[in-house]
C-alpha positions in Angstrom: -125.7 145.7 -91.6 -122.7 146.0 -93.9 -119.6 147.3 -92.3 -116.9 148.8 -94.4 -113.2 148.7 -93.6 -111.1 151.8 -94.1 -107.5 151.6 -95.2 -106.4 152.6 -91.7 -108.5 149.9 -90.2 -107.1 147.4 -92.7 -103.5 148.4 -91.8 -104.2 148.2 -88.0 -105.7 144.7 -88.3 -102.8 143.7 -90.5 -100.5 144.6 -87.6 -102.6 142.7 -85.1 -102.4 139.1 -86.2 -100.4 138.7 -82.9 -101.0 140.4 -79.6 -99.3 143.8 -79.8 -98.8 146.6 -77.2 -100.2 150.0 -78.0 -96.6 151.3 -78.1 -95.5 148.8 -80.7 -98.7 149.3 -82.7 -98.1 153.1 -82.8 -94.6 152.4 -84.1 -95.9 150.0 -86.8 -98.7 152.3 -88.0 -97.8 155.6 -89.5 -100.7 157.8 -88.4 -101.2 160.4 -85.7 -102.0 159.2 -82.1 -105.4 160.8 -82.2 -106.2 158.9 -85.5 -104.9 155.6 -84.1 -107.0 156.0 -81.0 -110.1 156.8 -83.0 -109.5 153.8 -85.3 -109.0 151.5 -82.4 -112.2 152.7 -80.8 -114.1 152.1 -84.0 -112.5 148.6 -84.5 -113.5 147.7 -81.0 -117.1 148.9 -81.6 -117.2 146.7 -84.8 -115.9 143.7 -82.8 -112.9 143.5 -85.2 -110.2 143.7 -82.4 -110.0 143.0 -78.7 -108.1 144.8 -76.0 -106.3 143.3 -73.0 -104.8 144.7 -69.9 -101.8 142.3 -70.3 -101.0 139.4 -72.6 -102.4 136.8 -70.2 -105.7 138.6 -69.5 -109.1 138.0 -70.9 -110.4 140.6 -73.4 -111.8 143.7 -71.8 -115.5 144.4 -72.5 -116.1 147.3 -75.0 -117.9 149.3 -72.3 -114.8 149.1 -70.1 -112.6 150.8 -72.7 -111.8 154.4 -72.7 -109.4 156.1 -75.1 -107.5 157.5 -72.1 -106.3 153.9 -71.2 -105.4 152.7 -74.7 -101.7 153.4 -74.2 -101.6 150.9 -71.4 -103.3 148.1 -73.3 -102.5 145.3 -75.8 -104.5 144.6 -78.9 -105.3 141.6 -81.0 -107.5 141.1 -84.1 -110.6 139.1 -83.4 -111.8 136.2 -85.6 -114.5 138.5 -87.0 -111.9 141.1 -87.8 -109.5 138.6 -89.5 -112.3 137.3 -91.6 -113.3 140.8 -92.7 -109.6 141.7 -93.3 -109.0 138.6 -95.4 -112.2 139.0 -97.5 -111.1 142.4 -98.6 
C-alpha cells in the first residue's frame, strides 16, 4: 500500500524532528486546531508520528489515543515518518 503525504502532514513532521508539546506544535503550524487534530490522528494511524504523555514516557499505543487528549500530549516523528518525509 502506497501512502501519500499531504503538505500539512509534511509540515507537521518537519516540526517534529524533536519531541514537541501540542501547544508548541500548534504555534509552529499555521492551521486550525481541528485540522491539526485530524492530521495528527492520520499521522498516528500511518505510523509516521508517536505520541507521549510526557517527554520521558514510552510512546502511547494508537488505540489509546483520542483527539480529546491531544492537547495534553507530546509528539515526535517516527523513523518511518522521517524516512517518508525525507524521500519526498
